[in-house]
N, CA, C and O atoms as CSV, one atom per row, in Angstrom:
chain,resi,resn,atom,element,x,y,z
A,1,GLN,N,N,191.162,-14.481,52.989
A,1,GLN,CA,C,190.067,-13.987,52.168
A,1,GLN,C,C,189.485,-15.163,51.377
A,1,GLN,O,O,190.216,-15.958,50.786
A,2,VAL,N,N,188.183,-15.249,51.383
A,2,VAL,CA,C,187.530,-16.373,50.727
A,2,VAL,C,C,187.535,-16.194,49.214
A,2,VAL,O,O,187.377,-15.081,48.714
A,3,GLN,N,N,187.716,-17.291,48.493
A,3,GLN,CA,C,187.577,-17.315,47.033
A,3,GLN,C,C,186.396,-18.210,46.688
A,3,GLN,O,O,186.162,-19.234,47.330
A,4,LEU,N,N,185.652,-17.800,45.655
A,4,LEU,CA,C,184.426,-18.495,45.285
A,4,LEU,C,C,184.456,-18.870,43.810
A,4,LEU,O,O,184.814,-18.056,42.960
A,5,VAL,N,N,184.076,-20.109,43.515
A,5,VAL,CA,C,184.031,-20.569,42.133
A,5,VAL,C,C,182.683,-21.224,41.871
A,5,VAL,O,O,182.335,-22.229,42.491
A,6,GLU,N,N,181.921,-20.633,40.935
A,6,GLU,CA,C,180.608,-21.174,40.592
A,6,GLU,C,C,180.725,-22.176,39.452
A,6,GLU,O,O,181.653,-22.120,38.645
A,7,SER,N,N,179.777,-23.079,39.405
A,7,SER,CA,C,179.656,-24.024,38.294
A,7,SER,C,C,178.218,-24.488,38.204
A,7,SER,O,O,177.418,-24.268,39.114
A,8,GLY,N,N,177.901,-25.135,37.090
A,8,GLY,CA,C,176.577,-25.733,36.957
A,8,GLY,C,C,175.629,-25.012,36.028
A,8,GLY,O,O,174.519,-25.487,35.787
A,9,GLY,N,N,176.045,-23.865,35.497
A,9,GLY,CA,C,175.169,-23.146,34.582
A,9,GLY,C,C,175.045,-23.870,33.250
A,9,GLY,O,O,175.758,-24.840,32.992
A,10,GLY,N,N,174.133,-23.392,32.403
A,10,GLY,CA,C,173.963,-24.006,31.101
A,10,GLY,C,C,172.725,-23.515,30.408
A,10,GLY,O,O,172.066,-22.574,30.850
A,11,LEU,N,N,172.418,-24.182,29.293
A,11,LEU,CA,C,171.239,-23.862,28.497
A,11,LEU,C,C,170.185,-24.930,28.736
A,11,LEU,O,O,170.431,-26.116,28.516
A,12,VAL,N,N,169.014,-24.510,29.185
A,12,VAL,CA,C,167.927,-25.442,29.454
A,12,VAL,C,C,166.634,-24.886,28.875
A,12,VAL,O,O,166.573,-23.738,28.434
A,13,GLN,N,N,165.613,-25.716,28.885
A,13,GLN,CA,C,164.297,-25.274,28.420
A,13,GLN,C,C,163.431,-24.862,29.601
A,13,GLN,O,O,163.673,-25.269,30.738
A,14,ALA,N,N,162.439,-24.067,29.322
A,14,ALA,CA,C,161.491,-23.650,30.357
A,14,ALA,C,C,160.886,-24.885,31.022
A,14,ALA,O,O,160.491,-25.844,30.360
A,15,GLY,N,N,160.827,-24.828,32.358
A,15,GLY,CA,C,160.295,-25.951,33.120
A,15,GLY,C,C,161.358,-26.906,33.633
A,15,GLY,O,O,161.093,-27.725,34.512
A,16,ASP,N,N,162.569,-26.799,33.081
A,16,ASP,CA,C,163.667,-27.671,33.509
A,16,ASP,C,C,164.244,-27.207,34.849
A,16,ASP,O,O,163.855,-26.178,35.402
A,17,SER,N,N,165.192,-28.014,35.347
A,17,SER,CA,C,165.880,-27.706,36.599
A,17,SER,C,C,167.385,-27.636,36.372
A,17,SER,O,O,167.921,-28.250,35.450
A,18,LEU,N,N,168.044,-26.884,37.223
A,18,LEU,CA,C,169.503,-26.812,37.252
A,18,LEU,C,C,169.923,-26.664,38.704
A,18,LEU,O,O,169.181,-26.123,39.524
A,19,ARG,N,N,171.109,-27.144,39.014
A,19,ARG,CA,C,171.680,-26.896,40.328
A,19,ARG,C,C,173.032,-26.215,40.158
A,19,ARG,O,O,173.953,-26.771,39.559
A,20,LEU,N,N,173.133,-25.019,40.689
A,20,LEU,CA,C,174.396,-24.291,40.688
A,20,LEU,C,C,175.177,-24.634,41.950
A,20,LEU,O,O,174.606,-24.837,43.021
A,21,SER,N,N,176.490,-24.692,41.797
A,21,SER,CA,C,177.371,-24.944,42.928
A,21,SER,C,C,178.335,-23.772,43.090
A,21,SER,O,O,178.714,-23.120,42.117
A,22,CYS,N,N,178.717,-23.523,44.319
A,22,CYS,CA,C,179.691,-22.480,44.631
A,22,CYS,C,C,180.683,-23.057,45.624
A,22,CYS,O,O,180.372,-23.213,46.805
A,23,ALA,N,N,181.877,-23.374,45.143
A,23,ALA,CA,C,182.915,-23.938,45.992
A,23,ALA,C,C,183.728,-22.817,46.618
A,23,ALA,O,O,184.236,-21.944,45.916
A,24,ALA,N,N,183.848,-22.842,47.930
A,24,ALA,CA,C,184.581,-21.812,48.655
A,24,ALA,C,C,185.946,-22.342,49.099
A,24,ALA,O,O,186.077,-23.507,49.476
A,25,SER,N,N,186.952,-21.480,49.052
A,25,SER,CA,C,188.272,-21.806,49.566
A,25,SER,C,C,188.829,-20.582,50.269
A,25,SER,O,O,188.397,-19.460,50.004
A,26,GLY,N,N,189.785,-20.790,51.161
A,26,GLY,CA,C,190.349,-19.683,51.906
A,26,GLY,C,C,189.481,-19.236,53.068
A,26,GLY,O,O,189.754,-18.212,53.694
A,27,GLY,N,N,188.444,-19.994,53.355
A,27,GLY,CA,C,187.552,-19.684,54.462
A,27,GLY,C,C,186.470,-20.744,54.535
A,27,GLY,O,O,186.236,-21.462,53.563
A,28,THR,N,N,185.819,-20.846,55.661
A,28,THR,CA,C,184.770,-21.853,55.821
A,28,THR,C,C,183.389,-21.200,55.778
A,28,THR,O,O,183.245,-20.016,56.085
A,29,LEU,N,N,182.394,-21.966,55.403
A,29,LEU,CA,C,181.049,-21.422,55.271
A,29,LEU,C,C,180.510,-20.911,56.601
A,29,LEU,O,O,179.660,-20.021,56.619
A,30,SER,N,N,180.984,-21.454,57.699
A,30,SER,CA,C,180.498,-21.006,59.005
A,30,SER,C,C,180.990,-19.597,59.342
A,30,SER,O,O,180.500,-18.975,60.285
A,31,GLU,N,N,181.966,-19.092,58.565
A,31,GLU,CA,C,182.478,-17.738,58.796
A,31,GLU,C,C,181.745,-16.685,57.964
A,31,GLU,O,O,181.874,-15.487,58.212
A,32,TYR,N,N,180.976,-17.144,56.976
A,32,TYR,CA,C,180.416,-16.199,56.010
A,32,TYR,C,C,178.922,-16.426,55.784
A,32,TYR,O,O,178.451,-17.561,55.713
A,33,ASN,N,N,178.203,-15.333,55.677
A,33,ASN,CA,C,176.885,-15.380,55.076
A,33,ASN,C,C,177.090,-15.597,53.583
A,33,ASN,O,O,177.984,-14.994,52.989
A,34,MET,N,N,176.282,-16.443,52.977
A,34,MET,CA,C,176.451,-16.767,51.564
A,34,MET,C,C,175.208,-16.365,50.786
A,34,MET,O,O,174.085,-16.454,51.284
A,35,GLY,N,N,175.430,-15.923,49.556
A,35,GLY,CA,C,174.281,-15.496,48.769
A,35,GLY,C,C,174.449,-15.798,47.290
A,35,GLY,O,O,175.549,-16.048,46.797
A,36,TRP,N,N,173.324,-15.766,46.609
A,36,TRP,CA,C,173.288,-15.861,45.148
A,36,TRP,C,C,172.617,-14.604,44.604
A,36,TRP,O,O,171.588,-14.161,45.113
A,37,PHE,N,N,173.212,-14.047,43.574
A,37,PHE,CA,C,172.679,-12.875,42.895
A,37,PHE,C,C,172.694,-13.173,41.396
A,37,PHE,O,O,173.363,-14.103,40.946
A,38,ARG,N,N,171.954,-12.379,40.634
A,38,ARG,CA,C,171.973,-12.583,39.194
A,38,ARG,C,C,171.930,-11.254,38.476
A,38,ARG,O,O,171.414,-10.262,38.991
A,39,LEU,N,N,172.488,-11.252,37.267
A,39,LEU,CA,C,172.534,-10.059,36.443
A,39,LEU,C,C,172.099,-10.431,35.037
A,39,LEU,O,O,172.763,-11.200,34.343
A,40,ALA,N,N,170.972,-9.869,34.636
A,40,ALA,CA,C,170.449,-10.100,33.295
A,40,ALA,C,C,170.777,-8.905,32.406
A,40,ALA,O,O,170.938,-7.794,32.910
A,41,PRO,N,N,170.877,-9.109,31.103
A,41,PRO,CA,C,171.200,-8.008,30.191
A,41,PRO,C,C,170.216,-6.857,30.335
A,41,PRO,O,O,169.002,-7.059,30.317
A,42,GLY,N,N,170.749,-5.655,30.476
A,42,GLY,CA,C,169.910,-4.481,30.567
A,42,GLY,C,C,169.245,-4.266,31.907
A,42,GLY,O,O,168.433,-3.352,32.055
A,43,LYS,N,N,169.573,-5.090,32.887
A,43,LYS,CA,C,168.959,-4.969,34.207
A,43,LYS,C,C,170.019,-4.777,35.276
A,43,LYS,O,O,171.207,-4.988,35.032
A,44,VAL,N,N,169.585,-4.378,36.452
A,44,VAL,CA,C,170.504,-4.239,37.571
A,44,VAL,C,C,170.651,-5.586,38.266
A,44,VAL,O,O,169.802,-6.468,38.136
A,45,ARG,N,N,171.745,-5.725,39.005
A,45,ARG,CA,C,171.973,-6.958,39.734
A,45,ARG,C,C,170.849,-7.189,40.734
A,45,ARG,O,O,170.407,-6.263,41.414
A,46,GLU,N,N,170.399,-8.422,40.814
A,46,GLU,CA,C,169.234,-8.774,41.628
A,46,GLU,C,C,169.609,-9.818,42.682
A,46,GLU,O,O,170.292,-10.798,42.385
A,47,PHE,N,N,169.160,-9.598,43.895
A,47,PHE,CA,C,169.305,-10.589,44.949
A,47,PHE,C,C,168.424,-11.787,44.626
A,47,PHE,O,O,167.277,-11.624,44.210
A,48,VAL,N,N,168.956,-12.987,44.816
A,48,VAL,CA,C,168.200,-14.208,44.553
A,48,VAL,C,C,167.941,-14.975,45.850
A,48,VAL,O,O,166.796,-15.300,46.163
A,49,ALA,N,N,169.005,-15.263,46.604
A,49,ALA,CA,C,168.849,-16.049,47.822
A,49,ALA,C,C,170.061,-15.856,48.712
A,49,ALA,O,O,171.136,-15.482,48.243
A,50,ALA,N,N,169.882,-16.115,50.008
A,50,ALA,CA,C,170.992,-16.006,50.948
A,50,ALA,C,C,170.797,-16.970,52.097
A,50,ALA,O,O,169.684,-17.392,52.411
A,51,MET,N,N,171.917,-17.303,52.714
A,51,MET,CA,C,171.902,-18.187,53.881
A,51,MET,C,C,172.830,-17.593,54.928
A,51,MET,O,O,173.935,-17.159,54.603
A,52,SER,N,N,172.397,-17.570,56.168
A,52,SER,CA,C,173.216,-17.021,57.246
A,52,SER,C,C,174.397,-17.939,57.555
A,52,SER,O,O,174.412,-19.109,57.171
A,53,ARG,N,N,175.379,-17.387,58.251
A,53,ARG,CA,C,176.575,-18.148,58.601
A,53,ARG,C,C,176.236,-19.422,59.365
A,53,ARG,O,O,176.850,-20.469,59.162
A,54,SER,N,N,175.259,-19.314,60.235
A,54,SER,CA,C,174.867,-20.474,61.041
A,54,SER,C,C,174.154,-21.535,60.221
A,54,SER,O,O,174.064,-22.696,60.621
A,55,GLY,N,N,173.651,-21.118,59.069
A,55,GLY,CA,C,172.852,-22.033,58.257
A,55,GLY,C,C,171.414,-22.121,58.716
A,55,GLY,O,O,170.602,-22.825,58.116
A,56,GLY,N,N,171.103,-21.405,59.780
A,56,GLY,CA,C,169.771,-21.513,60.344
A,56,GLY,C,C,168.727,-20.642,59.682
A,56,GLY,O,O,167.530,-20.834,59.893
A,57,ASN,N,N,169.166,-19.690,58.885
A,57,ASN,CA,C,168.231,-18.780,58.224
A,57,ASN,C,C,168.506,-18.713,56.732
A,57,ASN,O,O,169.651,-18.569,56.305
A,58,THR,N,N,167.455,-18.819,55.951
A,58,THR,CA,C,167.564,-18.666,54.504
A,58,THR,C,C,166.547,-17.640,54.028
A,58,THR,O,O,165.495,-17.452,54.638
A,59,TYR,N,N,166.881,-16.990,52.939
A,59,TYR,CA,C,166.039,-15.939,52.382
A,59,TYR,C,C,166.001,-16.127,50.867
A,59,TYR,O,O,167.019,-16.432,50.247
A,60,HIS,N,N,164.842,-15.946,50.288
A,60,HIS,CA,C,164.690,-16.066,48.844
A,60,HIS,C,C,163.891,-14.889,48.317
A,60,HIS,O,O,162.925,-14.455,48.945
A,61,ALA,N,N,164.287,-14.377,47.177
A,61,ALA,CA,C,163.542,-13.299,46.545
A,61,ALA,C,C,162.143,-13.792,46.171
A,61,ALA,O,O,161.940,-14.971,45.879
A,62,ASN,N,N,161.194,-12.871,46.185
A,62,ASN,CA,C,159.815,-13.249,45.851
A,62,ASN,C,C,159.724,-13.861,44.456
A,62,ASN,O,O,158.909,-14.748,44.205
A,63,SER,N,N,160.570,-13.375,43.558
A,63,SER,CA,C,160.518,-13.845,42.177
A,63,SER,C,C,160.924,-15.308,42.022
A,63,SER,O,O,160.608,-15.933,41.010
A,64,VAL,N,N,161.622,-15.857,43.017
A,64,VAL,CA,C,162.085,-17.247,42.921
A,64,VAL,C,C,161.540,-18.125,44.038
A,64,VAL,O,O,161.762,-19.336,44.041
A,65,LYS,N,N,160.841,-17.534,44.971
A,65,LYS,CA,C,160.334,-18.290,46.120
A,65,LYS,C,C,159.437,-19.436,45.649
A,65,LYS,O,O,158.549,-19.257,44.816
A,66,GLY,N,N,159.698,-20.611,46.207
A,66,GLY,CA,C,158.929,-21.787,45.806
A,66,GLY,C,C,159.528,-22.530,44.624
A,66,GLY,O,O,159.130,-23.658,44.332
A,67,ARG,N,N,160.489,-21.903,43.936
A,67,ARG,CA,C,161.129,-22.546,42.785
A,67,ARG,C,C,162.623,-22.779,43.019
A,67,ARG,O,O,163.170,-23.791,42.580
A,68,PHE,N,N,163.282,-21.847,43.707
A,68,PHE,CA,C,164.715,-21.932,43.970
A,68,PHE,C,C,164.939,-22.207,45.454
A,68,PHE,O,O,164.162,-21.772,46.304
A,69,THR,N,N,166.015,-22.938,45.748
A,69,THR,CA,C,166.355,-23.240,47.136
A,69,THR,C,C,167.860,-23.156,47.334
A,69,THR,O,O,168.626,-23.798,46.615
A,70,ILE,N,N,168.278,-22.360,48.311
A,70,ILE,CA,C,169.693,-22.294,48.664
A,70,ILE,C,C,169.972,-23.327,49.750
A,70,ILE,O,O,169.164,-23.528,50.655
A,71,SER,N,N,171.129,-23.977,49.645
A,71,SER,CA,C,171.527,-24.960,50.647
A,71,SER,C,C,173.046,-25.006,50.690
A,71,SER,O,O,173.714,-24.361,49.881
A,72,ARG,N,N,173.586,-25.758,51.622
A,72,ARG,CA,C,175.029,-25.861,51.700
A,72,ARG,C,C,175.445,-27.233,52.202
A,72,ARG,O,O,174.669,-27.932,52.855
A,73,ASP,N,N,176.675,-27.609,51.889
A,73,ASP,CA,C,177.315,-28.822,52.395
A,73,ASP,C,C,178.588,-28.374,53.097
A,73,ASP,O,O,179.574,-28.020,52.450
A,74,ILE,N,N,178.558,-28.392,54.422
A,74,ILE,CA,C,179.694,-27.914,55.199
A,74,ILE,C,C,180.941,-28.741,54.904
A,74,ILE,O,O,182.036,-28.192,54.784
A,75,ALA,N,N,180.784,-30.042,54.788
A,75,ALA,CA,C,181.932,-30.926,54.560
A,75,ALA,C,C,182.629,-30.608,53.248
A,75,ALA,O,O,183.849,-30.731,53.138
A,76,LYS,N,N,181.848,-30.200,52.253
A,76,LYS,CA,C,182.421,-29.859,50.951
A,76,LYS,C,C,182.710,-28.378,50.816
A,76,LYS,O,O,183.261,-27.939,49.807
A,77,ASN,N,N,182.340,-27.604,51.830
A,77,ASN,CA,C,182.528,-26.150,51.789
A,77,ASN,C,C,181.908,-25.556,50.520
A,77,ASN,O,O,182.501,-24.711,49.850
A,78,THR,N,N,180.720,-26.020,50.221
A,78,THR,CA,C,180.049,-25.662,48.970
A,78,THR,C,C,178.612,-25.234,49.244
A,78,THR,O,O,177.909,-25.829,50.062
A,79,VAL,N,N,178.200,-24.196,48.542
A,79,VAL,CA,C,176.825,-23.710,48.594
A,79,VAL,C,C,176.151,-24.036,47.267
A,79,VAL,O,O,176.785,-24.006,46.212
A,80,TYR,N,N,174.871,-24.345,47.331
A,80,TYR,CA,C,174.131,-24.718,46.138
A,80,TYR,C,C,172.930,-23.798,45.936
A,80,TYR,O,O,172.422,-23.192,46.879
A,81,LEU,N,N,172.498,-23.712,44.696
A,81,LEU,CA,C,171.227,-23.084,44.371
A,81,LEU,C,C,170.474,-24.058,43.470
A,81,LEU,O,O,170.800,-24.208,42.293
A,82,GLN,N,N,169.475,-24.712,44.031
A,82,GLN,CA,C,168.628,-25.604,43.262
A,82,GLN,C,C,167.556,-24.772,42.593
A,82,GLN,O,O,166.798,-24.071,43.263
A,83,MET,N,N,167.489,-24.846,41.280
A,83,MET,CA,C,166.543,-24.036,40.514
A,83,MET,C,C,165.590,-24.968,39.769
A,83,MET,O,O,166.000,-25.709,38.876
A,84,ASP,N,N,164.343,-24.921,40.139
A,84,ASP,CA,C,163.307,-25.744,39.510
A,84,ASP,C,C,162.316,-24.860,38.768
A,84,ASP,O,O,162.238,-23.656,39.009
A,85,SER,N,N,161.571,-25.464,37.874
A,85,SER,CA,C,160.543,-24.745,37.115
A,85,SER,C,C,161.100,-23.475,36.510
A,85,SER,O,O,160.505,-22.405,36.637
A,86,LEU,N,N,162.223,-23.591,35.863
A,86,LEU,CA,C,162.901,-22.416,35.309
A,86,LEU,C,C,162.058,-21.739,34.241
A,86,LEU,O,O,161.328,-22.385,33.490
A,87,LYS,N,N,162.180,-20.420,34.199
A,87,LYS,CA,C,161.442,-19.585,33.252
A,87,LYS,C,C,162.438,-18.800,32.406
A,87,LYS,O,O,163.570,-18.581,32.836
A,88,PRO,N,N,162.039,-18.379,31.222
A,88,PRO,CA,C,162.946,-17.566,30.398
A,88,PRO,C,C,163.443,-16.320,31.125
A,88,PRO,O,O,164.571,-15.885,30.892
A,89,GLU,N,N,162.636,-15.745,31.988
A,89,GLU,CA,C,163.060,-14.552,32.723
A,89,GLU,C,C,164.098,-14.849,33.796
A,89,GLU,O,O,164.619,-13.919,34.413
A,90,ASP,N,N,164.408,-16.103,34.031
A,90,ASP,CA,C,165.500,-16.461,34.937
A,90,ASP,C,C,166.857,-16.408,34.235
A,90,ASP,O,O,167.893,-16.573,34.880
A,91,THR,N,N,166.860,-16.184,32.943
A,91,THR,CA,C,168.112,-16.092,32.192
A,91,THR,C,C,168.966,-14.958,32.714
A,91,THR,O,O,168.521,-13.811,32.769
A,92,ALA,N,N,170.201,-15.277,33.101
A,92,ALA,CA,C,171.102,-14.288,33.690
A,92,ALA,C,C,172.447,-14.949,33.970
A,92,ALA,O,O,172.598,-16.167,33.871
A,93,VAL,N,N,173.405,-14.120,34.317
A,93,VAL,CA,C,174.645,-14.625,34.912
A,93,VAL,C,C,174.411,-14.674,36.416
A,93,VAL,O,O,174.014,-13.684,37.030
A,94,TYR,N,N,174.662,-15.831,36.991
A,94,TYR,CA,C,174.438,-16.028,38.423
A,94,TYR,C,C,175.770,-15.981,39.155
A,94,TYR,O,O,176.736,-16.643,38.776
A,95,TYR,N,N,175.793,-15.186,40.209
A,95,TYR,CA,C,177.004,-14.985,40.991
A,95,TYR,C,C,176.807,-15.481,42.416
A,95,TYR,O,O,175.766,-15.260,43.034
A,96,CYS,N,N,177.822,-16.149,42.913
A,96,CYS,CA,C,177.887,-16.521,44.316
A,96,CYS,C,C,178.625,-15.419,45.057
A,96,CYS,O,O,179.562,-14.835,44.514
A,97,ALA,N,N,178.221,-15.125,46.284
A,97,ALA,CA,C,178.842,-14.068,47.055
A,97,ALA,C,C,178.909,-14.453,48.521
A,97,ALA,O,O,178.160,-15.304,48.999
A,98,ALA,N,N,179.830,-13.800,49.222
A,98,ALA,CA,C,180.019,-14.084,50.649
A,98,ALA,C,C,180.337,-12.801,51.403
A,98,ALA,O,O,180.928,-11.868,50.861
A,99,ASP,N,N,179.938,-12.781,52.641
A,99,ASP,CA,C,180.266,-11.643,53.497
A,99,ASP,C,C,180.199,-12.093,54.948
A,99,ASP,O,O,179.287,-12.829,55.325
A,100,PRO,N,N,181.149,-11.665,55.764
A,100,PRO,CA,C,181.146,-12.104,57.165
A,100,PRO,C,C,180.066,-11.449,58.022
A,100,PRO,O,O,179.749,-11.919,59.115
A,101,ILE,N,N,179.499,-10.334,57.497
A,101,ILE,CA,C,178.539,-9.581,58.317
A,101,ILE,C,C,177.182,-9.452,57.631
A,101,ILE,O,O,176.149,-9.756,58.229
A,102,ASN,N,N,177.184,-9.003,56.384
A,102,ASN,CA,C,175.934,-8.654,55.710
A,102,ASN,C,C,175.334,-9.837,54.964
A,102,ASN,O,O,176.027,-10.785,54.595
A,103,LEU,N,N,174.018,-9.749,54.753
A,103,LEU,CA,C,173.303,-10.771,53.993
A,103,LEU,C,C,172.888,-10.302,52.612
A,103,LEU,O,O,172.743,-11.122,51.705
A,104,ARG,N,N,172.697,-9.019,52.431
A,104,ARG,CA,C,172.205,-8.514,51.155
A,104,ARG,C,C,173.281,-7.754,50.378
A,104,ARG,O,O,173.218,-7.682,49.150
A,105,THR,N,N,174.253,-7.194,51.067
A,105,THR,CA,C,175.390,-6.552,50.394
A,105,THR,C,C,176.637,-7.311,50.786
A,105,THR,O,O,176.978,-7.402,51.965
A,106,MET,N,N,177.329,-7.866,49.772
A,106,MET,CA,C,178.443,-8.771,50.069
A,106,MET,C,C,179.726,-8.302,49.408
A,106,MET,O,O,179.702,-7.644,48.368
A,107,ASN,N,N,180.830,-8.645,50.016
A,107,ASN,CA,C,182.120,-8.135,49.582
A,107,ASN,C,C,182.925,-9.088,48.709
A,107,ASN,O,O,183.819,-8.654,47.983
A,108,TYR,N,N,182.622,-10.369,48.769
A,108,TYR,CA,C,183.417,-11.347,48.030
A,108,TYR,C,C,182.529,-12.023,46.988
A,108,TYR,O,O,181.420,-12.468,47.282
A,109,TRP,N,N,183.053,-12.085,45.759
A,109,TRP,CA,C,182.247,-12.541,44.635
A,109,TRP,C,C,182.988,-13.573,43.792
A,109,TRP,O,O,184.212,-13.539,43.664
A,110,GLY,N,N,182.215,-14.487,43.225
A,110,GLY,CA,C,182.752,-15.408,42.239
A,110,GLY,C,C,182.720,-14.785,40.856
A,110,GLY,O,O,182.344,-13.624,40.694
A,111,GLN,N,N,183.117,-15.566,39.862
A,111,GLN,CA,C,183.219,-15.045,38.504
A,111,GLN,C,C,181.902,-15.137,37.743
A,111,GLN,O,O,181.754,-14.525,36.685
A,112,GLY,N,N,180.959,-15.885,38.264
A,112,GLY,CA,C,179.648,-15.997,37.639
A,112,GLY,C,C,179.525,-17.197,36.719
A,112,GLY,O,O,180.512,-17.681,36.166
A,113,THR,N,N,178.301,-17.665,36.567
A,113,THR,CA,C,178.004,-18.754,35.648
A,113,THR,C,C,176.721,-18.429,34.907
A,113,THR,O,O,175.745,-17.983,35.509
A,114,GLN,N,N,176.723,-18.654,33.589
A,114,GLN,CA,C,175.599,-18.263,32.750
A,114,GLN,C,C,174.487,-19.309,32.815
A,114,GLN,O,O,174.732,-20.508,32.684
A,115,VAL,N,N,173.282,-18.835,33.017
A,115,VAL,CA,C,172.089,-19.681,32.930
A,115,VAL,C,C,171.190,-19.102,31.850
A,115,VAL,O,O,170.809,-17.933,31.913
A,116,THR,N,N,170.856,-19.911,30.871
A,116,THR,CA,C,169.986,-19.478,29.786
A,116,THR,C,C,168.800,-20.436,29.704
A,116,THR,O,O,168.962,-21.650,29.582
A,117,VAL,N,N,167.603,-19.853,29.776
A,117,VAL,CA,C,166.380,-20.647,29.736
A,117,VAL,C,C,165.619,-20.291,28.469
A,117,VAL,O,O,165.191,-19.151,28.289
A,118,SER,N,N,165.457,-21.264,27.603
A,118,SER,CA,C,164.743,-21.035,26.348
A,118,SER,C,C,163.261,-21.360,26.519
A,118,SER,O,O,162.882,-22.215,27.319
A,119,SER,N,N,162.438,-20.656,25.748
A,119,SER,CA,C,160.973,-20.860,25.859
A,119,SER,C,C,160.493,-21.949,24.913
A,119,SER,O,O,159.300,-22.251,24.874
């Protein structure tokens, strides 16, 4: 069973960039579809981005398209979320997730990392 550990969150100003990392262990990225989700106070969990097991397909929510990019480093068994042009509405806890079959509903989750964007 894969374990996921996120890092890279923090407090930034609007317009800044951050890169989140998700280190996987107990499984390889080629076995799992990988995704990023976020949960803001008072809101439901939101899909942010996903990458297929092959790495050949990526998906981004409309709210982040053009600003966020999911990528991976197979050698490091790590998935990234590059976040540019951050907005206050991007403030949330960001979770890394994995699933061997699904892209939008995933079974394995990290503990989350807080991203706070000040205006």
